[in-house]
C-alpha positions as CSV (number, residue, x, y, z in Angstrom):
1,M,11.4,20.2,-16.0
2,T,8.1,19.5,-14.3
3,P,7.5,21.7,-11.0
4,A,7.4,20.0,-8.1
5,F,3.9,20.4,-7.1
6,A,2.5,21.0,-10.8
7,A,-0.3,18.4,-10.0
8,L,-1.8,20.2,-7.0
9,R,-2.6,23.0,-9.6
10,H,-5.4,20.9,-10.6
11,R,-8.4,21.5,-8.5
12,N,-9.9,18.0,-8.7
13,F,-6.5,16.3,-7.9
14,R,-5.8,18.9,-5.2
15,L,-8.9,17.8,-3.2
16,L,-8.8,14.4,-3.6
17,W,-4.9,14.4,-2.5
18,I,-6.0,16.5,0.8
19,G,-8.7,14.3,1.5
20,Q,-6.7,11.1,1.0
21,L,-4.2,12.4,3.3
22,V,-6.6,12.9,6.3
23,S,-8.3,9.5,5.6
24,F,-5.0,7.5,4.8
25,S,-3.8,9.2,8.2
26,G,-6.8,7.6,10.1
27,S,-6.7,4.0,8.4
28,M,-2.8,3.8,9.6
29,M,-3.8,4.6,12.7
30,Q,-6.3,1.8,13.1
31,N,-3.7,-0.7,11.3
32,A,-1.4,-0.2,14.0
33,A,-4.2,-0.1,16.7
34,I,-5.5,-3.8,15.4
35,L,-2.1,-5.1,16.1
36,W,-1.9,-3.6,19.2
37,H,-5.4,-4.7,20.0
38,V,-4.7,-8.1,19.1
39,S,-1.5,-8.7,21.0
40,L,-3.4,-7.7,24.0
41,L,-6.4,-10.1,23.4
42,A,-4.1,-13.0,22.1
43,P,-2.7,-15.8,24.7
44,P,0.8,-14.6,25.7
45,D,2.7,-17.9,24.1
46,Q,0.7,-17.3,20.9
47,K,1.3,-13.5,20.0
48,G,3.2,-14.3,16.8
49,L,0.4,-16.5,15.5
50,Y,-2.6,-14.1,16.2
51,L,-0.5,-11.2,14.9
52,G,0.0,-13.4,11.7
53,L,-3.3,-14.2,11.3
54,V,-4.1,-10.3,10.7
55,G,-2.4,-10.3,7.4
56,L,-4.3,-13.5,6.7
57,V,-8.0,-12.2,7.4
58,R,-7.0,-8.8,5.4
59,V,-5.6,-10.9,2.4
60,L,-8.3,-13.4,1.7
61,P,-10.9,-10.4,0.6
62,I,-8.3,-9.2,-1.7
63,I,-7.6,-12.4,-3.4
64,I,-11.4,-13.0,-3.4
65,F,-12.7,-9.5,-4.8
66,S,-9.7,-8.5,-6.5
67,L,-10.3,-9.4,-10.2
68,L,-14.0,-8.4,-9.9
69,S,-13.4,-5.0,-8.2
70,G,-11.1,-4.1,-11.4
71,V,-13.7,-5.3,-13.8
72,V,-16.2,-3.0,-11.8
73,A,-13.7,-0.1,-11.9
74,D,-13.5,0.0,-15.4
75,A,-17.2,-0.4,-15.9
76,V,-18.5,2.3,-13.6
77,N,-18.2,6.1,-12.4
78,R,-15.3,5.8,-10.7
79,R,-16.0,8.6,-8.3
80,R,-19.5,7.3,-7.5
81,L,-17.7,3.7,-6.4
82,M,-15.3,5.7,-4.3
83,L,-18.5,7.6,-2.5
84,F,-20.1,4.0,-2.0
85,T,-16.8,2.5,-0.6
86,Q,-15.7,5.4,1.6
87,V,-19.1,5.6,3.5
88,I,-19.3,1.6,4.0
89,M,-15.5,1.5,5.4
90,A,-16.5,4.7,7.7
91,A,-19.5,2.5,9.2
92,I,-17.1,-0.5,9.8
93,A,-14.6,1.5,11.9
94,G,-17.9,2.9,13.8
95,V,-18.8,-0.8,14.3
96,L,-15.4,-1.5,15.7
97,A,-15.2,1.5,17.7
98,Y,-18.4,1.0,19.3
99,L,-17.4,-2.9,20.0
100,T,-14.2,-1.8,21.3
101,I,-15.5,0.7,23.7
102,R,-18.2,-1.2,24.9
103,G,-15.6,-3.6,26.2
104,L,-14.6,-6.3,23.5
105,D,-12.8,-9.3,25.0
106,S,-12.5,-11.7,22.3
107,V,-10.2,-11.4,19.1
108,W,-12.7,-13.0,16.4
109,P,-14.9,-9.6,15.8
110,V,-11.7,-7.6,15.2
111,Y,-10.5,-10.1,12.6
112,V,-13.9,-10.0,10.9
113,L,-14.4,-6.4,10.7
114,A,-10.5,-5.9,9.1
115,A,-11.5,-8.7,6.7
116,L,-14.7,-6.6,6.0
117,S,-12.9,-3.4,5.7
118,S,-10.4,-5.1,3.4
119,A,-13.3,-6.3,1.0
120,V,-14.6,-3.0,0.5
121,A,-11.1,-1.6,0.2
122,A,-10.5,-3.9,-2.8
123,F,-13.1,-2.2,-4.7
124,D,-11.9,1.1,-3.5
125,G,-8.1,0.9,-4.8
126,P,-8.7,0.1,-8.4
127,A,-11.2,3.1,-8.6
128,R,-8.9,5.5,-6.6
129,Q,-5.9,4.9,-8.5
130,S,-7.6,4.7,-11.9
131,L,-9.4,8.1,-11.0
132,V,-5.9,9.9,-10.9
133,P,-5.1,9.8,-14.5
134,D,-8.5,11.6,-15.1
135,L,-7.4,14.4,-12.7
136,V,-4.2,15.5,-14.5
137,P,-3.0,15.6,-17.7
138,A,-0.7,13.2,-19.1
139,E,2.5,15.9,-18.9
140,H,1.7,15.5,-14.8
141,L,0.8,12.1,-14.4
142,A,4.4,11.2,-13.1
143,N,4.2,14.2,-10.7
144,A,1.1,12.7,-9.5
145,I,2.2,9.6,-8.7
146,S,4.8,10.9,-6.5
147,L,2.7,13.4,-4.8
148,N,0.5,10.6,-3.8
149,T,3.2,8.5,-2.5
150,V,4.5,11.3,-0.3
151,M,0.8,11.9,0.9
152,F,0.3,8.4,1.7
153,Q,3.7,8.1,3.5
154,F,2.9,11.7,5.4
155,A,-0.2,9.6,6.4
156,A,1.5,6.6,7.5
157,V,4.2,8.6,9.7
158,A,1.0,10.6,11.3
159,G,-1.1,7.6,11.8
160,P,0.8,5.4,13.6
161,T,2.2,8.5,16.0
162,M,-1.5,9.5,16.7
163,A,-1.8,5.5,17.4
164,G,1.0,5.8,19.9
165,I,-0.8,8.7,21.5
166,V,-4.1,7.4,21.6
167,L,-3.1,3.9,23.0
168,A,-1.0,5.6,25.6
169,T,-3.5,8.1,26.9
170,L,-7.1,6.7,25.7
171,D,-9.0,3.5,24.9
172,I,-8.2,1.9,21.9
173,G,-11.8,2.4,20.5
174,W,-10.9,5.7,20.1
175,A,-8.6,5.4,17.3
176,Y,-11.1,3.2,15.6
177,L,-13.9,6.3,15.8
178,L,-11.3,8.6,14.6
179,N,-10.7,6.6,11.7
180,G,-14.4,6.2,10.9
181,V,-14.7,10.1,11.0
182,S,-11.4,10.4,8.6
183,F,-13.1,9.2,5.9
184,L,-15.6,11.9,5.8
185,A,-12.7,13.9,4.2
186,V,-12.4,12.1,0.9
187,V,-16.5,11.9,0.4
188,V,-16.2,15.7,0.8
189,A,-13.6,16.0,-1.6
190,L,-15.5,13.8,-4.3
191,L,-18.9,15.6,-3.6
192,L,-16.7,19.0,-4.2
193,M,-15.1,18.3,-7.5
194,R,-16.4,19.8,-10.9
195,D,-16.4,19.0,-14.4
196,V,-14.6,15.7,-13.7
197,H,-13.5,13.9,-17.0
198,D,-14.4,10.3,-16.0
199,S,-13.1,7.9,-19.2
200,V,-15.2,5.2,-18.2
201,D,-18.3,7.7,-18.7
202,A,-16.4,9.2,-21.8
203,E,-15.5,6.2,-24.0
204,G,-18.0,3.7,-22.6
205,R,-18.9,1.3,-20.1
206,G,-17.1,-1.9,-20.3
207,D,-18.6,-5.2,-19.3
208,I,-18.8,-6.7,-16.1
209,S,-17.8,-10.3,-17.0
210,V,-15.5,-13.1,-16.7
211,G,-14.4,-12.4,-20.1
212,A,-13.2,-8.7,-19.1
213,A,-11.2,-10.1,-15.9
214,K,-9.7,-12.4,-18.7
215,E,-8.5,-9.5,-20.7
216,G,-6.8,-8.1,-18.0
217,L,-4.8,-11.0,-16.9
218,R,-3.8,-11.7,-20.5
219,F,-2.6,-8.1,-20.7
220,V,-0.7,-7.9,-17.2
221,F,1.0,-11.4,-17.9
222,S,1.9,-11.1,-21.2
223,N,3.8,-7.6,-20.7
224,P,7.2,-8.9,-19.2
225,I,7.5,-5.1,-17.4
226,I,4.1,-5.3,-15.4
227,R,4.7,-8.6,-14.6
228,S,7.9,-8.7,-13.2
229,T,7.4,-5.2,-11.2
230,M,4.6,-7.0,-9.6
231,L,6.1,-10.2,-8.7
232,I,9.2,-8.4,-7.4
233,D,7.1,-6.2,-5.0
234,F,4.9,-9.4,-4.2
235,F,8.2,-11.6,-3.0
236,A,9.9,-8.6,-1.4
237,T,7.3,-7.8,1.1
238,F,6.1,-11.4,1.3
239,F,9.5,-12.1,2.9
240,S,10.8,-9.0,4.5
241,S,7.2,-7.8,5.8
242,A,7.8,-7.5,9.5
243,T,5.4,-4.7,10.5
244,A,3.0,-7.5,12.1
245,L,5.8,-8.5,14.6
246,L,6.9,-5.0,15.9
247,P,4.5,-5.4,18.9
248,I,6.5,-8.3,20.0
249,F,9.9,-6.1,19.6
250,A,8.4,-3.3,21.2
251,Q,7.0,-5.3,24.2
252,D,9.4,-8.3,24.6
253,I,12.9,-7.1,23.0
254,L,13.2,-3.7,23.0
255,H,11.0,-2.7,26.0
256,V,9.7,0.5,25.0
257,G,6.0,0.4,25.4
258,A,3.1,2.1,23.5
259,R,4.8,5.1,22.6
260,G,8.0,3.3,21.6
261,Y,5.7,0.9,19.5
262,G,3.8,4.3,17.5
263,V,7.5,5.6,16.6
264,L,8.7,2.2,15.8
265,Y,5.7,1.5,13.6
266,A,5.8,5.0,12.1
267,A,9.9,4.4,11.0
268,P,9.7,3.3,7.9
269,S,7.0,6.0,6.8
270,I,9.3,8.8,7.8
271,G,12.1,7.1,5.7
272,A,9.5,7.0,2.9
273,L,8.0,10.7,3.3
274,A,11.9,11.9,3.3
275,A,12.5,9.6,-0.1
276,G,9.3,10.7,-1.5
277,A,10.0,14.5,-1.3
278,V,13.0,14.0,-2.9
279,M,11.4,11.7,-5.3
280,I,9.0,14.5,-6.1
281,T,11.8,16.5,-7.8
282,R,14.2,13.9,-8.9
283,V,12.3,11.1,-10.3
284,E,12.3,12.9,-14.0
285,R,16.3,12.8,-13.5
286,I,16.3,9.1,-13.3
287,E,17.1,7.5,-16.7
288,R,18.1,4.2,-15.6
289,R,14.8,3.3,-14.0
290,G,15.1,-0.2,-14.2
291,R,18.3,-0.4,-12.3
292,V,17.7,1.9,-9.8
293,L,14.3,-0.2,-9.0
294,I,16.1,-3.3,-8.5
295,G,18.9,-1.7,-6.3
296,A,16.3,-0.2,-3.9
297,V,14.6,-3.5,-3.4
298,L,18.0,-5.1,-2.4
299,V,18.4,-2.5,-0.1
300,Y,15.1,-3.0,1.6
301,G,16.0,-6.7,2.0
302,L,19.8,-5.5,3.7
303,A,17.8,-3.1,6.3
304,T,15.5,-5.6,7.0
305,I,18.3,-8.4,7.8
306,L,19.9,-5.6,10.0
307,F,16.9,-4.9,11.9
308,G,16.2,-8.4,13.0
309,F,19.8,-8.5,14.4
310,S,19.3,-5.2,16.0
311,R,18.8,-4.9,20.0
312,S,19.2,-1.3,20.0
313,F,16.0,1.3,19.9
314,W,17.6,3.6,17.7
315,L,19.0,1.1,15.4
316,T,16.1,-0.6,14.7
317,F,14.3,2.8,14.1
318,A,17.1,3.6,11.7
319,C,16.9,0.2,9.9
320,L,13.2,0.6,9.5
321,A,13.7,4.0,8.5
322,L,16.1,2.7,5.5
323,T,13.4,0.4,4.3
324,G,10.9,2.9,4.1
325,I,13.5,4.9,1.8
326,A,13.8,2.0,-0.4
327,D,10.5,1.1,-0.8
328,T,9.4,4.5,-1.7
329,V,12.0,4.7,-4.7
330,S,10.8,1.2,-6.1
331,T,7.4,2.0,-5.5
332,V,6.8,5.4,-7.2
333,L,8.9,3.6,-10.0
334,R,7.0,0.8,-10.4
335,N,3.5,3.0,-10.3
336,I,5.1,5.3,-12.9
337,I,6.2,2.4,-15.1
338,R,2.8,0.5,-14.9
339,Q,0.5,3.5,-15.2
340,F,2.9,4.5,-18.7
341,A,2.2,1.2,-19.8
342,T,-1.4,0.5,-19.2
343,P,-4.5,1.9,-21.6
344,D,-7.0,3.6,-19.7
345,A,-9.5,0.9,-20.4
346,L,-7.4,-1.5,-18.9
347,R,-6.3,0.5,-15.9
348,G,-8.8,-0.8,-13.4
349,R,-8.1,-4.0,-13.9
350,M,-4.3,-3.5,-13.7
351,T,-4.8,-2.4,-10.7
352,S,-6.8,-4.5,-9.0
353,I,-4.3,-7.7,-10.4
354,N,-1.7,-5.6,-8.9
355,M,-3.4,-4.9,-5.7
356,M,-3.2,-8.9,-5.2
357,F,0.4,-8.7,-5.2
358,F,1.0,-5.3,-3.4
359,M,-1.4,-5.9,-0.5
360,G,-1.2,-9.5,-0.8
361,G,2.3,-9.7,-0.3
362,P,2.7,-8.0,3.0
363,Q,-0.4,-9.4,4.1
364,L,0.4,-13.2,3.4
365,G,4.0,-11.9,4.7
366,E,2.3,-11.2,8.0
367,L,0.9,-14.7,8.1
368,E,4.5,-16.3,7.0
369,A,6.3,-14.0,9.8
370,G,3.9,-14.4,12.7
371,L,4.4,-18.4,12.2
372,V,8.1,-18.2,11.7
373,A,8.3,-16.4,14.8
374,Q,5.8,-19.0,17.0
375,G,8.5,-21.2,16.0
376,F,11.8,-20.0,16.2
377,G,11.4,-16.2,17.6
378,A,10.8,-12.9,16.1
379,P,14.6,-12.1,15.4
380,V,14.7,-15.4,13.4
381,S,11.6,-14.6,11.2
382,V,12.9,-11.2,10.5
383,V,16.5,-11.9,9.6
384,T,15.5,-15.1,7.4
385,G,12.8,-12.7,5.8
386,G,15.4,-10.0,4.6
387,I,17.8,-12.9,2.9
388,A,15.1,-14.6,0.8
389,C,14.0,-10.9,0.0
390,V,17.2,-10.2,-1.3
391,L,17.5,-13.7,-3.2
392,V,14.2,-13.8,-4.5
393,S,14.9,-10.3,-5.9
394,L,18.3,-11.2,-7.7
395,G,16.3,-14.4,-9.3
396,I,13.4,-12.1,-10.7
397,A,15.9,-9.8,-11.9
398,K,18.3,-12.6,-13.8
399,K,15.1,-14.1,-15.3
400,T,13.5,-10.4,-16.5
401,P,16.3,-8.5,-18.4
402,E,13.9,-6.0,-19.7
403,L,13.2,-5.0,-16.3
404,V,17.2,-4.4,-15.8
405,A,17.3,-2.6,-18.9
406,Y,14.3,-0.3,-18.5
407,R,15.1,3.5,-19.0
408,K,12.8,6.5,-18.8
409,S,13.0,6.9,-22.5
410,D,11.0,3.4,-22.9
411,A,8.2,5.2,-21.4
412,V,8.0,8.3,-23.9
413,D,5.3,6.6,-26.0
414,G,3.4,4.8,-23.2
415,P,-0.3,4.8,-23.5
416,V,-2.0,7.0,-21.1
417,D,-4.7,8.2,-23.3
418,G,-6.4,4.6,-24.1
419,S,-4.3,3.5,-26.8
420,Q,-3.1,-0.1,-26.7
421,A,0.6,-0.9,-24.9
422,S,2.7,-3.5,-26.7
423,G,6.2,-4.3,-26.8
424,P,9.1,-5.9,-24.5
425,T,9.9,-2.1,-23.4
426,R,6.5,-1.1,-21.5
């Protein structure tokens, strides 16, 4: 059995893991602050619409740049690409902090800077995820993915919690400024790495071309396992993405203020952190990974439905925490399945295509949730979204028996070293 922290024994992965913990904490703090900021700048009778637009401005750059970013991640040195993207995102956060501290009274600069940050993140994500298999041996890759999930969820707890404190005690601009500083942790980690085996440099640089993008698309959509995991990720988060509406619940339904908002925003990640800690040691024991994945998504949708009906702060907190537990189980299994099924030469493109699904789903979902909330109220938006999540997930499972039947043993021959993947069990 793989030790719980096996991947952290490798210096380069450990550096990146710690750096990302700091950086993601800052990013999560900024995400929560942006939603709160927009809710304050929006007209009182149009909060739902304005909050939903945050998701739209974040997802459009992902849709526009994701294919290109995957091709770039498979063609250039991934560590150097990350250095560039981290510095740019730090600068964008600094500009947002400066404008806010100076007295920003219009919402459109927040939208523009959020969109710019999302565009740069579209290039950072494929490079970062594709770099991980170069930092650990194949036998520790599943452990590295689980540890990254725990790291991300810990940051997603710490970030909103810090946001609640900063929003209640300081100016919103300080949340943006602290996020800008947090990017330096990843920059330092990347600079301190030694003897990084970048497979792009070792195996030769790919082409940055339309043909390379088409190759990635063909690989993803011809593989039923990868395709179905991406689809279920997209539709589940599209219909059950209620994070954008949390300011409305905190301000107008539960009446818990900024501190309560910070706690609720962190609730999914608290549940996810607990689930991730368990998955570190238990993931290798899950044999029927397809069925567990589907079951986790169904729990996610049912918890969202109950959240929409709740008028109790602690019941709402519990429901949101349960969505985090279910989402983490699903996320870890999806990532492991896809990484083992993808050759390294295509890993950046697979990741970038997946990014459209796992980031596009919740961001577009925030727009959908905001529009429904604007017309019918936030509770109706959340409940109907949860119902749709359950129905669509059952439909995808029925259409893709390969996913339901997927087992741990199906990944034994997965191509983690650049060999080609094929066959219905990948």
